[in-house]
C-alpha positions in Angstrom: -137.0 44.7 -115.0 -140.2 42.7 -115.0 -140.7 39.8 -112.6 -144.0 38.1 -113.4 -144.8 34.9 -111.5 -145.4 32.8 -114.6 -142.2 33.9 -116.4 -139.8 33.1 -113.5 -141.6 30.3 -111.7 -139.3 27.9 -109.9 -136.2 30.1 -110.2 -133.7 30.6 -107.3 -135.7 33.6 -106.0 -138.9 31.5 -105.8 -137.1 28.8 -103.8 -135.7 31.5 -101.3 -139.1 33.2 -100.8 -141.1 29.9 -100.6 -138.8 28.2 -98.1 -139.2 31.3 -96.0 -143.0 31.4 -96.5 -143.3 27.8 -95.4 -141.2 28.4 -92.3 -143.3 31.4 -91.3 -146.5 29.5 -91.7 -145.3 26.7 -89.6 -144.1 29.1 -86.9 -147.6 30.6 -86.8 -149.1 27.0 -86.5 -147.2 26.4 -83.3 -150.1 28.2 -81.5 -153.6 26.7 -81.7 -155.4 29.9 -82.4 -156.3 30.4 -86.0 -154.7 33.0 -88.3 -155.3 34.8 -91.6 -153.0 34.4 -94.5 -153.3 37.3 -96.9 -151.6 37.2 -100.3 -151.8 40.5 -102.1 -150.4 39.4 -105.5 -151.3 35.8 -105.6 -150.8 34.6 -109.2 -152.3 31.4 -110.6 -151.2 29.1 -107.8 -149.3 26.5 -109.7 -147.0 26.5 -112.7 -146.1 23.9 -115.3 -142.4 23.7 -115.7 -142.4 21.0 -118.4 -141.4 23.6 -121.0 -137.8 23.3 -119.9 -137.2 26.6 -118.2 -133.5 27.3 -117.7 -134.3 29.4 -114.6 -136.4 26.6 -113.0 -133.8 24.0 -113.8 -131.2 26.1 -112.0 -133.6 26.8 -109.2 -136.1 24.3 -107.9 -134.7 21.6 -110.2 -131.2 21.8 -108.7 -132.7 22.2 -105.2 -134.9 19.1 -105.3 -132.0 17.0 -106.5 -129.7 18.1 -103.6 -129.3 16.8 -100.1 -130.2 19.2 -97.3 -129.2 19.6 -93.7 -131.5 22.4 -92.5 -135.0 21.2 -91.7 -136.5 24.2 -93.4 -135.0 23.1 -96.7 -136.0 19.5 -96.1 -139.5 20.5 -95.3 -139.8 22.6 -98.5 -138.4 19.8 -100.7 -140.9 17.4 -99.1 -143.8 19.8 -99.8 -142.9 20.2 -103.4 -142.4 16.5 -103.9 -145.8 15.6 -102.3 -147.6 18.4 -104.2 -146.3 16.9 -107.5 -147.2 13.4 -106.4 -150.8 14.4 -105.5 -151.2 16.2 -108.8 -149.6 13.3 -110.7 -147.5 15.9 -112.6 -143.7 15.7 -112.0 -143.1 19.2 -113.4 -145.8 21.1 -111.5 -144.6 23.9 -109.2 -146.7 25.3 -106.3 -146.8 29.1 -105.9 -147.3 30.9 -102.6 -151.1 30.5 -102.5 -151.0 26.8 -102.8 -148.1 26.5 -100.4 -150.2 28.4 -97.8 -153.4 26.6 -98.6 -151.7 23.3 -98.1 -150.6 24.4 -94.6 -154.0 25.8 -93.4 -155.7 24.1 -90.5 -159.4 24.0 -89.9 -159.2 27.2 -87.8 -157.1 29.1 -90.3 -158.3 31.0 -93.4 -156.7 32.6 -96.5 -157.6 35.5 -98.8 -155.7 35.5 -102.2 -155.9 38.7 -104.2 -155.1 38.6 -107.9 -155.7 41.3 -110.5 -155.7 39.3 -113.7 -158.9 37.4 -114.5 -157.3 34.3 -116.1 -154.8 34.0 -113.2 -157.5 34.4 -110.6 -159.7 31.8 -112.3 -156.8 29.3 -112.5 -156.2 29.8 -108.8 -159.8 29.3 -107.9 -159.7 26.0 -109.8 -156.5 24.9 -108.0 -158.0 25.7 -104.6 -161.2 23.8 -105.4 -159.1 20.8 -106.3 -157.2 21.0 -103.1 -160.3 21.5 -101.0 -161.9 18.4 -102.6 -158.7 16.4 -101.8 -159.1 17.5 -98.2 -162.8 16.6 -97.9 -163.9 20.2 -98.4 -162.3 21.6 -95.3 -160.4 24.7 -96.7 -161.3 28.2 -95.8 -159.6 30.0 -98.7 -161.0 32.4 -101.3 -159.8 34.4 -104.2 -160.5 38.1 -104.5 -160.0 39.7 -107.9 -158.6 43.2 -107.5 -155.6 45.4 -107.0 -153.6 44.0 -104.1 -152.2 47.3 -103.1 -155.7 48.8 -102.8 -157.3 45.8 -101.2 -154.7 45.4 -98.5 -156.5 47.7 -96.1 -159.8 45.9 -96.5 -158.6 42.8 -94.7 -156.4 44.3 -91.9 -156.7 43.8 -89.0 -158.3 40.4 -89.3 -160.8 39.2 -86.6 -158.4 36.4 -85.7 -155.9 39.1 -84.5 -153.1 36.8 -85.9 -151.9 36.7 -89.4 -149.3 36.7 -92.1 -149.5 39.1 -95.0 -147.4 38.2 -98.0 -146.5 40.8 -100.7 -144.9 39.6 -103.9 -145.7 42.1 -106.6 -144.8 41.5 -110.3 -142.3 44.5 -110.5 -143.5 45.6 -113.9 -142.4 49.1 -112.8 -139.6 48.4 -110.3 -139.2 51.8 -108.6 -142.9 52.5 -108.3 -143.3 49.0 -106.8 -140.6 49.7 -104.2 -142.5 52.9 -103.3 -145.7 51.0 -102.9 -144.0 48.4 -100.8 -142.8 51.1 -98.4 -146.3 52.5 -98.2 -147.7 49.0 -97.7 -145.4 48.4 -94.7 -146.6 51.5 -93.0 -150.3 50.8 -93.8 -150.1 47.2 -92.6 -148.2 48.2 -89.4 -150.6 50.9 -88.6 -153.7 48.7 -89.1 -152.3 45.5 -87.7 -149.1 46.1 -85.6 -149.0 42.6 -84.2 -149.2 40.8 -87.6 -146.4 39.2 -89.5 -145.6 40.9 -92.8 -143.3 39.4 -95.4 -142.4 41.1 -98.7 -140.2 40.0 -101.5 -138.0 42.2 -103.6 -135.4 41.8 -106.4 -131.8 42.6 -105.9 -130.6 44.3 -109.1 -128.8 47.4 -108.2 -126.9 47.4 -104.9 -127.0 51.2 -104.6 -130.7 51.3 -104.2 -131.2 48.6 -101.6 -129.6 50.2 -98.4 -131.5 53.6 -98.9 -134.7 51.7 -99.5 -134.2 49.6 -96.3 -133.8 52.8 -94.4 -137.0 54.2 -95.9 -138.9 51.1 -94.9 -137.6 51.2 -91.4 -138.5 54.8 -91.1 -142.0 54.2 -92.5 -142.5 51.3 -90.1 -141.5 53.2 -87.0 -143.5 56.2 -88.1 -146.7 54.1 -88.5 -146.9 52.9 -84.9 -145.5 53.8 -81.5 -144.3 50.2 -81.1 -140.7 49.6 -82.2 -141.5 46.8 -84.5 -138.7 44.5 -85.6 -137.6 44.3 -89.3 -135.6 41.4 -90.6 -133.7 41.4 -93.9 -132.9 38.1 -95.6 -131.0 38.3 -98.9 -129.5 35.7 -101.2 -127.6 36.6 -104.4 -126.0 34.4 -107.0 -124.2 37.2 -108.9 -122.4 40.3 -107.8 -125.1 42.6 -106.4 -124.4 45.5 -108.8 -123.8 43.4 -112.0 -125.9 43.8 -115.2 -127.5 40.4 -114.8 -131.3 40.7 -115.0 -131.8 39.4 -111.4 -128.7 39.2 -109.2 -130.4 38.2 -106.0 -133.6 37.7 -103.9 -134.5 39.7 -100.9 -137.1 39.4 -98.2 -138.2 41.9 -95.5 -140.1 40.4 -92.6 -141.9 42.6 -90.0 -142.5 41.0 -86.6 -140.5 37.8 -87.4 -141.6 34.9 -85.2 -139.3 33.7 -82.5 -136.1 32.2 -83.7 -136.7 33.2 -87.4 -133.5 35.2 -87.4 -131.4 32.4 -85.9 -132.9 29.7 -88.2 -132.5 31.9 -91.3 -128.9 32.4 -90.5 -128.5 28.7 -90.8 -130.6 27.8 -93.8 -130.1 30.8 -96.1 -126.3 30.3 -96.5 -126.9 26.6 -97.1 -129.5 27.4 -99.8 -127.1 29.9 -101.4 -124.4 27.3 -101.5 -126.8 24.7 -103.0 -127.9 27.1 -105.8 -124.5 28.9 -106.4 -123.5 29.3 -110.0 -119.9 30.7 -109.4 -118.0 33.4 -107.5 -119.7 36.6 -106.6 -122.7 35.1 -104.7 -123.5 35.3 -101.0 -126.1 35.8 -98.4 -127.1 38.1 -95.5 -129.6 37.7 -92.7 -129.9 40.4 -90.1 -132.1 42.7 -88.1 -132.2 46.2 -89.5 -131.7 49.2 -87.2 -131.7 53.0 -87.4 -127.8 53.0 -87.4 -127.6 51.0 -90.7 
């Protein structure tokens, strides 16, 4: 299964991951000290959904039209609405780099890594437009390269605070899972106090639990500290069905205070909002060696 950003922009998985990303960024902003946002597979930054994507209509389209109780969902709906208003384009959708850039304060900075030249150039243009709208105060730059290889170049950051976001395209699913496991260990070894969030597709239920165990083992083997690992999953179809993408998963290392408790509120609400029928569900929990 291939999961390229531009092919699936605005689908239910994007909504799940981006609500979580916004909540993590705002948790980091509760302290005055600046932080680094590092995006290893950034994409182009924004996506035009005017072509009538069925996935986007069932994802962010349905989400924007609904009423929400959880503040995390309301915050994300507001961000998307304001982003579209500022761009004067009702069908524009912000990806993770622009969500993060929108949230950066003067003391924060971002590094966005993208391998494809056209995508990196489009992202640079979007960041320049955003910086101009903010009066030039935006410390965010695009690095063209392999996100897996470049990860170690930016960790640990001099700020000693940060959020690393990994959302690879899954052009080769199993190798990408293996690289994610290695990236967890590398990031934890270099920057054990940093927050790390990584997205993964739920396609085959049988592969998820063993991979979670591998990630936990790699995490604990990388540092003497017993770092916390949170799993947040949302699925719209039975987890082992033959649908191309059954669900969306996130692993979060060092989740900020109350992330677990808040996710246990908003993830089920989001799943209910985007549900397409029976067989869906959600799970938010801390992973442990006994799983």
